[in-house]
N, CA, C and O of each residue as an XYZ file, in Angstrom:
200
protein
N      14.944     -7.463      7.267
C      13.903     -6.497      7.579
C      12.520     -7.072      7.296
O      11.566     -6.798      8.024
N      12.416     -7.864      6.243
C      11.096     -8.408      5.904
C      10.633     -9.424      6.941
O       9.434     -9.547      7.194
N      11.573    -10.157      7.546
C      11.187    -11.097      8.598
C      10.643    -10.358      9.812
O       9.697    -10.817     10.452
N      11.237     -9.220     10.128
C      10.755     -8.403     11.235
C       9.357     -7.869     10.935
O       8.481     -7.869     11.800
N       9.161     -7.417      9.702
C       7.857     -6.898      9.300
C       6.794     -7.983      9.378
O       5.681     -7.741      9.845
N       7.141     -9.175      8.922
C       6.202    -10.293      8.970
C       5.878    -10.679     10.410
O       4.727    -10.980     10.727
N       6.885    -10.672     11.280
C       6.676    -10.999     12.683
C       5.759     -9.984     13.352
O       4.864    -10.355     14.111
N       5.979     -8.714     13.071
C       5.115     -7.667     13.631
C       3.689     -7.838     13.137
O       2.745     -7.674     13.909
N       3.520     -8.165     11.866
C       2.184     -8.370     11.316
C       1.473     -9.526     12.013
O       0.290     -9.424     12.336
N       2.181    -10.608     12.242
C       1.577    -11.769     12.916
C       1.185    -11.406     14.347
O       0.112    -11.787     14.814
N       2.048    -10.673     15.040
C       1.742    -10.258     16.407
C       0.509     -9.358     16.427
O      -0.351     -9.504     17.295
N       0.419     -8.430     15.475
C      -0.743     -7.541     15.420
C      -2.023     -8.311     15.136
O      -3.074     -7.993     15.693
N      -1.945     -9.316     14.278
C      -3.128    -10.131     13.989
C      -3.562    -10.900     15.232
O      -4.756    -11.030     15.501
N      -2.595    -11.408     15.985
C      -2.927    -12.117     17.230
C      -3.581    -11.159     18.221
O      -4.580    -11.507     18.850
N      -3.021     -9.947     18.367
C      -3.631     -8.952     19.258
C      -5.042     -8.603     18.809
O      -5.931     -8.419     19.641
N      -5.257     -8.508     17.478
C      -6.591     -8.196     16.971
C      -7.564     -9.305     17.341
O      -8.686     -9.036     17.772
N      -7.136    -10.552     17.174
C      -8.013    -11.673     17.484
C      -8.378    -11.681     18.968
O      -9.536    -11.908     19.322
N      -7.403    -11.436     19.829
C      -7.666    -11.400     21.272
C      -8.610    -10.251     21.599
O      -9.563    -10.430     22.357
N      -8.356     -9.084     21.041
C      -9.209     -7.913     21.300
C     -10.608     -8.080     20.739
O     -11.581     -7.622     21.338
N     -10.714     -8.738     19.586
C     -12.022     -8.935     18.972
C     -12.904     -9.821     19.840
O     -14.099     -9.564     19.984
N     -12.320    -10.854     20.412
C     -13.103    -11.772     21.239
C     -13.302    -11.248     22.658
O     -14.241    -11.662     23.338
N     -12.453    -10.361     23.110
C     -12.583     -9.819     24.461
C     -13.501     -8.593     24.502
O     -14.049     -8.267     25.556
N     -13.673     -7.915     23.364
C     -14.510     -6.709     23.251
C     -14.071     -5.588     24.190
O     -14.867     -4.706     24.512
N     -12.822     -5.613     24.630
C     -12.399     -4.581     25.573
C     -11.425     -3.584     24.964
O     -11.139     -2.552     25.572
N     -10.917     -3.873     23.789
C      -9.897     -3.018     23.200
C     -10.483     -1.862     22.397
O      -9.770     -0.905     22.093
N     -11.748     -1.929     22.051
C     -12.366     -0.847     21.303
C     -11.959     -0.860     19.842
O     -11.570     -1.897     19.305
N     -12.050      0.293     19.203
C     -11.798      0.371     17.770
C     -10.315      0.400     17.421
O      -9.958      0.187     16.262
N      -9.450      0.655     18.384
C      -8.015      0.711     18.100
C      -7.494     -0.627     17.614
O      -6.531     -0.666     16.848
N      -8.103     -1.722     18.037
C      -7.643     -3.039     17.634
C      -7.876     -3.264     16.148
O      -7.118     -4.000     15.516
N      -8.903     -2.649     15.576
C      -9.161     -2.779     14.146
C      -8.125     -1.998     13.338
O      -7.781     -2.389     12.223
N      -7.639     -0.913     13.892
C      -6.560     -0.168     13.239
C      -5.304     -1.030     13.198
O      -4.580     -1.028     12.202
N      -5.044     -1.762     14.270
C      -3.901     -2.669     14.292
C      -4.043     -3.760     13.240
O      -3.057     -4.156     12.620
N      -5.262     -4.248     13.036
C      -5.485     -5.261     12.013
C      -5.180     -4.710     10.632
O      -4.547     -5.386      9.821
N      -5.617     -3.501     10.359
C      -5.352     -2.885      9.064
C      -3.847     -2.733      8.841
O      -3.347     -3.002      7.749
N      -3.131     -2.303      9.874
C      -1.676     -2.165      9.770
C      -1.033     -3.521      9.499
O      -0.106     -3.619      8.695
N      -1.516     -4.557     10.160
C      -0.966     -5.895      9.960
C      -1.216     -6.394      8.543
O      -0.330     -6.995      7.935
N      -2.397     -6.155      8.018
C      -2.713     -6.586      6.656
C      -1.838     -5.840      5.651
O      -1.336     -6.440      4.701
N      -1.655     -4.541      5.854
C      -0.792     -3.763      4.968
C       0.636     -4.288      5.018
O       1.301     -4.377      3.986
N       1.113     -4.638      6.212
C       2.469     -5.162      6.355
C       2.627     -6.484      5.611
O       3.654     -6.712      4.972
N       1.633     -7.349      5.683
C       1.697     -8.629      4.979
C       1.683     -8.403      3.469
O       2.436     -9.050      2.741
N       0.844     -7.502      2.999
C       0.783     -7.204      1.559
C       2.114     -6.649      1.068
O       2.602     -7.047      0.011
N       2.699     -5.735      1.828
C       4.001     -5.190      1.439
C       5.065     -6.279      1.387
O       5.915     -6.274      0.497
N       5.024     -7.203      2.327
C       6.001     -8.284      2.323
C       5.821     -9.183      1.108
O       6.801     -9.619      0.504
N       4.575     -9.460      0.748
C       4.334    -10.291     -0.425
C       4.805     -9.607     -1.704
O       5.372    -10.251     -2.587
N       4.570     -8.316     -1.797
C       4.994     -7.564     -2.977
C       6.510     -7.529     -3.071
O       7.068     -7.764     -4.143
N       7.177     -7.241     -1.972
C       8.645     -7.162     -1.970
C       9.266     -8.539     -2.134
O      10.368     -8.653     -2.673
N       8.596     -9.575     -1.689
C       9.119    -10.920     -1.800
C       9.158    -11.426     -3.236
O      10.004    -12.253     -3.576
N       8.269    -10.949     -4.068
C       8.231    -11.358     -5.459
C       9.308    -10.667     -6.293
O       9.657    -11.139     -7.375
N       9.828     -9.562     -5.795
C      10.871     -8.847     -6.527
C      10.348     -8.005     -7.666
O      11.064     -7.757     -8.636
N       9.120     -7.568     -7.562
C       8.526     -6.719     -8.604
C       9.097     -5.328     -8.513
O       8.728     -4.457     -9.301
């Protein structure tokens, strides 16, 4: 499950980068970035076994 979460986070970051440089996606792309960052943080926390 964590590999899937990490993959989704990477895809969202790529979409954010494309949208940021294209200026056509609007503010929704920044919401995707926030979701991706949260997903990466959750994976790091769960990966440590805390």
